[in-house]
C-alpha positions as CSV (number, residue, x, y, z in Angstrom):
1,M,45.2,3.0,-15.3
2,K,42.0,2.0,-13.7
3,T,41.2,4.1,-10.6
4,S,38.3,1.9,-9.3
5,R,37.1,-1.6,-9.7
6,K,33.6,-0.1,-10.1
7,D,33.8,3.0,-12.2
8,P,30.8,5.3,-12.1
9,Q,30.0,5.0,-15.9
10,S,29.9,1.2,-15.6
11,I,27.6,1.5,-12.6
12,D,25.2,3.9,-14.4
13,S,25.0,1.6,-17.4
14,R,24.5,-1.5,-15.4
15,I,21.7,0.1,-13.2
16,L,20.0,1.4,-16.5
17,A,20.3,-2.1,-18.1
18,T,18.7,-3.6,-14.9
19,V,15.9,-1.1,-15.1
20,H,15.2,-1.7,-18.8
21,G,15.4,-5.5,-18.1
22,G,12.5,-5.2,-15.7
23,G,10.4,-3.7,-18.5
24,R,7.8,-0.9,-18.4
25,G,5.7,-1.0,-15.3
26,S,8.4,-2.5,-13.1
27,V,8.9,-1.1,-9.6
28,F,12.2,-1.2,-7.7
29,V,13.9,0.0,-4.5
30,P,17.6,0.9,-4.1
31,A,18.4,-2.4,-2.4
32,D,17.7,-4.1,-5.8
33,F,21.0,-2.6,-7.1
34,L,23.4,-3.2,-4.2
35,E,25.3,-5.9,-6.1
36,I,26.2,-3.2,-8.6
37,G,27.3,-0.4,-6.3
38,S,27.2,1.1,-2.8
39,R,23.9,2.4,-1.4
40,E,25.2,6.0,-1.8
41,T,26.3,5.4,-5.4
42,V,23.0,3.8,-6.2
43,D,21.0,6.7,-4.8
44,I,23.0,9.1,-6.8
45,V,22.4,7.2,-10.1
46,L,18.7,6.8,-9.4
47,H,18.5,10.5,-8.7
48,R,20.1,11.3,-12.1
49,L,17.7,8.9,-13.8
50,V,14.8,10.6,-12.2
51,K,16.0,14.0,-13.3
52,K,16.4,12.7,-16.9
53,G,12.8,11.4,-16.8
54,T,13.9,7.9,-17.4
55,I,12.4,6.6,-14.1
56,R,10.0,8.1,-11.6
57,R,10.2,8.4,-7.9
58,L,6.9,7.1,-6.4
59,A,7.7,7.6,-2.7
60,R,10.8,7.7,-0.5
61,G,13.0,4.8,-1.7
62,V,10.5,3.5,-4.3
63,Y,10.8,4.0,-8.1
64,D,9.3,2.7,-11.2
65,F,10.0,2.5,-15.0
66,P,6.5,3.7,-16.0
67,K,4.4,2.4,-18.7
68,E,3.5,5.2,-21.1
69,H,0.0,5.7,-22.5
70,P,-0.2,7.7,-25.8
71,V,-2.8,10.1,-24.4
72,L,-2.6,9.8,-20.6
73,G,1.1,9.7,-20.3
74,P,2.9,7.8,-17.6
75,L,0.5,5.3,-15.9
76,S,0.4,4.3,-12.3
77,P,2.1,1.0,-11.4
78,S,0.0,-2.0,-10.1
79,A,-0.3,-2.4,-6.4
80,D,1.0,-5.9,-6.8
81,A,4.3,-4.6,-8.4
82,V,4.8,-2.1,-5.6
83,A,4.2,-4.7,-2.9
84,K,6.6,-7.1,-4.5
85,A,9.3,-4.3,-4.6
86,L,8.6,-3.4,-0.9
87,A,8.9,-7.1,0.1
88,G,12.6,-7.0,-0.8
89,R,15.0,-9.0,-2.8
90,D,14.5,-12.1,-0.6
91,R,10.9,-12.0,-1.8
92,T,9.2,-12.7,1.4
93,R,5.7,-14.1,0.8
94,L,2.8,-11.8,0.1
95,Q,-0.9,-12.4,0.3
96,P,-3.5,-9.9,-1.0
97,A,-6.1,-9.2,1.7
98,G,-9.3,-7.3,2.5
99,A,-11.1,-5.2,-0.1
100,Y,-8.1,-5.5,-2.5
101,A,-8.4,-9.3,-2.5
102,A,-12.1,-9.1,-3.3
103,N,-11.4,-6.7,-6.1
104,V,-8.7,-9.0,-7.6
105,L,-11.3,-11.8,-7.8
106,G,-13.9,-9.5,-9.3
107,L,-16.1,-9.9,-6.3
108,S,-16.2,-6.2,-5.8
109,E,-16.0,-3.6,-8.5
110,Q,-14.9,-0.9,-6.1
111,V,-11.2,-0.2,-6.4
112,P,-10.0,0.2,-2.8
113,A,-8.1,3.3,-1.7
114,K,-5.9,0.9,0.3
115,A,-4.3,-2.3,-1.0
116,V,-3.4,-4.5,1.9
117,F,-1.0,-7.5,1.6
118,L,-0.3,-9.8,4.4
119,T,3.3,-10.8,4.7
120,D,5.8,-12.8,6.8
121,G,8.3,-10.0,6.3
122,P,8.4,-6.6,7.9
123,S,5.4,-4.3,7.9
124,R,5.6,-1.2,5.6
125,T,3.2,1.4,4.2
126,V,3.6,3.7,1.3
127,K,1.2,6.2,-0.4
128,I,1.5,6.3,-4.1
129,G,-0.9,8.8,-5.7
130,P,-4.4,8.2,-4.4
131,T,-3.6,4.6,-3.3
132,T,-2.0,3.4,0.0
133,I,-0.2,0.1,-0.2
134,Q,0.3,-1.6,3.1
135,L,2.4,-4.7,3.9
136,R,1.0,-6.0,7.2
137,R,3.0,-8.7,9.1
138,T,0.9,-11.5,10.1
139,T,0.9,-15.0,11.6
140,A,2.5,-18.1,10.0
141,K,-1.0,-19.7,9.8
142,N,-2.3,-16.8,7.7
143,M,0.6,-17.2,5.3
144,E,0.2,-21.0,4.8
145,T,-1.9,-20.4,1.7
146,A,0.1,-17.4,0.4
147,G,0.5,-17.3,-3.4
148,R,-2.3,-19.8,-4.0
149,L,-5.9,-19.3,-5.1
150,S,-7.1,-20.6,-1.7
151,G,-5.3,-17.8,0.1
152,L,-6.8,-15.2,-2.2
153,L,-10.3,-16.7,-1.8
154,I,-10.0,-16.9,2.0
155,Q,-9.1,-13.3,2.3
156,A,-11.7,-12.1,-0.2
157,L,-14.6,-14.1,1.4
158,R,-13.5,-13.0,4.9
159,E,-13.8,-9.4,3.7
160,L,-17.2,-9.9,2.2
161,G,-18.6,-11.8,5.1
162,K,-20.7,-15.1,4.9
163,E,-24.0,-13.3,4.2
164,H,-22.7,-11.4,1.2
165,V,-21.3,-14.5,-0.6
166,T,-24.3,-14.6,-2.9
167,P,-25.2,-17.2,-5.5
168,E,-24.3,-14.6,-8.1
169,R,-20.9,-14.2,-6.6
170,R,-20.3,-18.0,-6.5
171,E,-21.3,-18.3,-10.2
172,H,-19.0,-15.4,-11.0
173,L,-16.1,-17.4,-9.4
174,K,-17.0,-20.6,-11.4
175,R,-16.9,-18.6,-14.7
176,T,-13.7,-16.7,-14.0
177,L,-11.4,-19.1,-12.1
178,P,-9.7,-21.9,-14.1
179,A,-11.2,-25.3,-13.3
180,D,-7.9,-26.9,-12.5
181,K,-7.1,-24.1,-10.0
182,R,-10.6,-24.6,-8.4
183,R,-10.1,-28.3,-8.0
184,E,-6.9,-27.6,-6.0
185,L,-9.0,-25.8,-3.3
186,I,-9.8,-29.0,-1.6
187,K,-6.1,-29.4,-0.6
188,D,-6.4,-26.3,1.5
189,L,-9.9,-27.0,3.0
190,R,-8.5,-27.4,6.5
191,L,-7.0,-23.9,6.4
192,A,-10.3,-22.2,5.5
193,P,-12.8,-21.1,8.2
194,A,-15.6,-23.7,8.6
195,W,-18.2,-21.5,7.0
196,M,-16.2,-21.4,3.8
197,H,-15.9,-25.2,3.4
198,S,-19.2,-25.6,1.4
199,I,-18.1,-22.7,-0.9
200,F,-14.7,-24.4,-1.5
201,R,-16.4,-27.8,-2.3
202,E,-18.8,-26.2,-4.6
203,L,-16.1,-24.3,-6.6
204,A,-14.0,-27.5,-6.7
205,G,-16.9,-29.4,-8.1
206,E,-17.5,-31.6,-5.2
207,G,-20.9,-30.3,-4.1
208,A,-21.7,-29.2,-0.6
């Protein structure tokens, strides 16, 4: 006789299968498993998996299935993976900003202690190891270019400031960014501050 539509063993195995399905380096929150079981049950299963060493608790309500290095052991997850998990299952839009955006594009070699993402969802901040990951709710206008090269470029250049966008940095962008992506920058020219227009045109191959 079945005592429950969702028996505990089945829930355990389904959550574990979902974790494995995400692959090493994936980050998740309890809400990712609510189709499998209640929040209380999910929390219990995740706690058991942490105790077994299968997954790792990064912060309150944030877990990962860590990548393993043969010498260094478990590696830290990417800020991008953490931000996507925090954004929730509805996947509200995210836009890297500030020093993190500049670092993603290789315009700054310094790895920032805080990775900031603009979002149209709720604000949230977590500290994972030495890195703080912040989701900062912003205006609809700032999110118009989210997920596109233009959005990343606008945020990175804004962080650097006009006087620090040197010819060397422009050449770096031409070398590292795919030509087809650079050509698309013209479509979002109206969304970039006026001082960035000549940079966008140069990168897109249209001249100043």
